C-alpha positions as CSV (number, residue, x, y, z in Angstrom):
1,V,40.2,18.5,-17.0
2,M,43.8,18.1,-16.6
3,F,44.5,15.7,-19.2
4,R,42.5,18.0,-21.7
5,S,44.9,20.9,-20.6
6,T,48.0,18.6,-20.9
7,L,47.0,17.7,-24.2
8,I,46.4,21.1,-25.5
9,A,49.9,22.2,-24.1
10,S,51.3,19.4,-26.2
11,V,49.6,20.4,-29.2
12,L,50.5,23.9,-29.0
13,F,54.2,22.8,-28.2
14,L,54.4,20.5,-31.5
15,S,52.9,23.3,-33.7
16,A,55.0,26.0,-32.2
17,A,58.0,23.5,-33.1
18,A,56.8,22.6,-36.4
19,A,56.3,26.2,-37.3
20,A,60.0,27.3,-36.1
21,S,61.6,24.5,-38.3
22,E,59.7,25.9,-41.2
23,G,61.7,29.4,-40.7
24,I,65.0,27.6,-40.9
25,D,67.3,28.8,-43.6
26,I,68.8,25.6,-44.4
27,S,71.0,27.2,-47.0
28,A,73.1,28.4,-44.3
29,F,74.5,25.0,-43.1
30,F,76.1,24.6,-46.6
31,M,79.5,25.5,-47.9
32,P,81.5,25.0,-51.0
33,R,82.3,21.5,-51.6
34,A,86.2,22.1,-51.8
35,E,86.0,23.9,-48.7
36,E,84.1,21.4,-46.9
37,I,86.4,18.4,-48.3
38,A,89.4,20.5,-46.9
39,I,87.8,21.2,-43.4
40,A,86.7,17.5,-43.2
41,R,90.2,16.3,-43.7
42,S,91.8,18.7,-41.3
43,A,90.0,16.8,-38.3
44,A,92.8,14.1,-38.4
45,P,96.6,14.1,-39.2
46,A,97.2,13.7,-42.9
47,K,98.6,10.4,-42.5
48,V,94.9,9.5,-41.8
49,S,92.8,12.0,-43.7
50,E,94.5,12.0,-47.1
51,R,93.5,8.4,-47.7
52,A,90.1,8.7,-45.7
53,T,86.5,8.6,-47.3
54,I,85.2,12.2,-47.2
55,M,81.6,13.1,-47.3
56,V,79.9,16.8,-47.7
57,L,76.5,18.0,-46.6
58,A,74.0,18.2,-49.8
59,K,70.6,18.9,-50.3
60,D,69.5,15.4,-49.4
61,G,71.9,14.7,-46.6
62,Y,75.5,13.8,-46.5
63,E,77.0,12.2,-49.6
64,I,80.6,10.8,-50.6
65,A,82.6,13.5,-52.1
66,V,85.8,11.6,-52.2
67,K,86.2,7.6,-51.8
68,G,89.1,6.8,-49.6
69,S,91.4,3.7,-49.3
70,N,91.6,3.4,-45.7
71,S,88.6,2.9,-43.2
72,F,88.2,6.2,-42.0
73,V,85.6,8.4,-43.0
74,C,85.7,12.3,-42.3
75,L,83.2,14.9,-42.5
76,V,81.9,18.3,-41.1
77,I,79.3,17.6,-38.4
78,R,76.8,20.5,-38.0
79,S,74.7,21.4,-35.2
80,F,72.1,18.8,-35.8
81,G,74.6,16.0,-36.0
82,N,74.7,15.1,-32.4
83,P,72.2,14.5,-29.8
84,T,71.1,17.7,-27.7
85,H,68.2,18.0,-25.6
86,D,68.3,22.0,-26.2
87,H,66.4,22.2,-29.1
88,E,67.4,25.9,-29.7
89,Y,70.7,24.6,-30.2
90,M,69.7,21.9,-33.1
91,Y,69.7,24.6,-35.8
92,M,72.8,26.8,-35.3
93,P,74.7,27.4,-38.5
94,G,77.8,28.7,-36.9
95,I,78.6,25.2,-35.6
96,V,81.2,23.3,-37.4
97,V,82.7,20.1,-36.1
98,P,85.2,18.1,-38.6
99,E,85.4,14.6,-37.4
100,C,87.3,11.5,-38.9
101,L,85.7,8.5,-37.5
102,D,87.5,4.8,-37.5
103,E,85.9,1.8,-38.8
104,N,83.9,0.9,-35.6
105,A,82.6,4.5,-35.4
106,A,81.8,4.6,-39.1
107,K,79.7,1.1,-38.4
108,T,77.8,2.8,-35.1
109,I,78.0,6.7,-34.5
110,L,78.1,7.7,-38.1
111,P,75.0,6.1,-39.5
112,V,72.8,8.0,-36.9
113,Q,74.7,11.4,-37.7
114,L,73.9,10.8,-41.4
115,H,70.4,10.2,-40.6
116,R,69.6,13.1,-38.5
117,A,71.1,15.3,-41.1
118,E,68.8,13.6,-43.5
119,L,66.0,14.9,-41.3
120,A,67.4,18.0,-40.6
121,V,67.9,19.3,-44.3
122,R,64.1,18.9,-44.4
123,K,63.6,20.9,-41.6
124,T,62.5,18.5,-39.2
125,P,61.4,19.7,-35.9
126,P,64.0,18.8,-33.3
127,H,61.7,16.7,-31.1
128,E,60.9,14.4,-34.3
129,I,64.5,13.9,-34.9
130,E,65.2,12.8,-31.4
131,A,62.4,10.5,-31.6
132,A,63.4,9.0,-35.0
133,V,66.9,8.2,-33.5
134,R,65.4,6.5,-30.3
135,G,63.3,4.6,-33.0
136,G,66.1,3.5,-35.0
137,F,68.3,2.2,-31.8
138,Q,64.7,0.3,-30.8
139,S,64.0,-1.2,-33.9
140,G,67.5,-2.2,-34.8
141,R,68.4,-0.1,-37.5
142,F,71.3,1.4,-35.7
143,Q,73.8,-0.6,-34.0
144,R,75.0,-0.2,-30.5
145,V,78.6,0.6,-29.4
146,E,79.7,-2.6,-28.3
147,T,83.5,-2.3,-28.3
148,V,85.7,0.8,-28.3
149,A,85.5,3.0,-31.4
150,F,87.2,6.7,-31.7
151,S,87.2,9.6,-33.7
152,Y,89.7,12.5,-34.5
153,M,88.4,15.8,-33.8
154,M,91.4,18.0,-34.0
155,S,91.0,20.7,-36.2
156,E,91.5,24.4,-35.8
157,A,88.5,24.7,-37.9
158,M,86.0,23.7,-35.1
159,T,83.9,26.3,-33.9
160,F,81.0,26.0,-31.6
161,G,79.1,29.0,-32.7
162,G,79.6,33.0,-32.0
163,G,83.6,32.4,-33.2
164,Q,84.1,30.5,-30.1
165,R,86.9,27.7,-31.2
166,G,86.4,24.1,-30.0
167,P,89.4,22.4,-28.3
168,A,91.4,19.8,-30.1
169,H,90.4,16.2,-28.8
170,V,90.1,12.6,-29.6
171,M,86.5,11.0,-28.9
172,I,86.4,7.4,-27.4
173,Y,83.1,5.8,-27.9
174,L,82.4,3.2,-25.3
175,P,79.2,0.8,-24.6
176,D,76.3,2.5,-22.4
177,D,77.2,0.4,-19.5
178,Y,80.3,2.4,-18.7
179,T,79.9,5.4,-16.5
180,N,82.2,8.2,-15.4
181,D,83.2,6.7,-11.8
182,M,84.4,3.5,-13.8
183,I,87.1,5.5,-15.5
184,G,87.9,7.9,-12.7
185,G,85.3,10.1,-12.1
186,F,86.8,13.3,-14.1
187,S,85.0,16.8,-14.0
188,F,84.1,18.5,-17.3
189,K,86.7,20.9,-16.9
190,E,89.6,18.4,-17.1
191,R,91.2,17.4,-20.0
192,F,89.7,13.9,-19.9
193,V,85.7,14.2,-19.7
194,I,83.4,11.5,-20.3
195,V,79.7,12.4,-21.4
196,E,77.2,9.4,-20.5
197,G,74.4,8.6,-23.0
198,G,70.6,8.4,-23.0
199,P,67.9,7.0,-25.1
200,D,68.9,8.8,-28.3
201,Q,72.7,8.5,-27.4
202,P,72.9,4.7,-26.0
203,F,76.9,5.1,-25.9
204,V,79.3,6.8,-23.7
205,A,81.7,9.8,-25.3
206,A,84.9,10.2,-23.8
207,N,86.8,13.0,-24.6
208,V,90.5,13.5,-24.7
209,Y,91.3,16.9,-24.8
210,L,94.8,17.8,-26.4
211,P,97.1,20.8,-26.3
212,D,97.1,23.5,-28.9
213,K,100.4,22.1,-30.4
214,A,98.6,18.7,-31.0
215,I,96.3,20.5,-33.5
216,A,96.4,18.1,-36.7
217,V,95.8,20.8,-39.5
218,K,95.5,24.5,-39.6
219,K,92.4,25.8,-40.6
220,P,92.0,25.7,-44.3
221,E,92.4,29.5,-45.8
């Protein structure tokens, strides 16, 4: 009886999640191409972003808008671009996170972000996106972070929804055997914050928050 009840509850949950995804207005996540390119570039100092490859969100996922001449890749991450266990957060149009990833991050972090976007523009339910990412790591489709990688996230255009501005920072990606205690045990309110990963994020993300004067590029008008 308990097994049957659990099974019924799971089916109802999955059906509700699928129905909720069907009601998503994906068009709300798109922006004019020129504006998105400008916002993506604002993630890093011009010395980096003006020669970086720029990707923009299109109907089938991200595509290259500008082919760069250095090893950096810049794009604007949406709410579905990064791991979250709060599925209500997965499809929130107001979240805009410009990011410029270095060569190592472009090989490890970026492919996951791109795949999440490919699934999201098809209105894939959040639990299916998370399962697909976990499966990708298990199958070897996605590379684990085995050496230090980083990205610039310094744009004044960064917002977390509801008009809340995101803090300028540099993201450092580390192998998943690192822990917060190993690098000092910082709290989330300090300028150096570490976020330990999980099955759908088998790496450690360390956020180094910067003072406002360090913002790379003002928000494009």
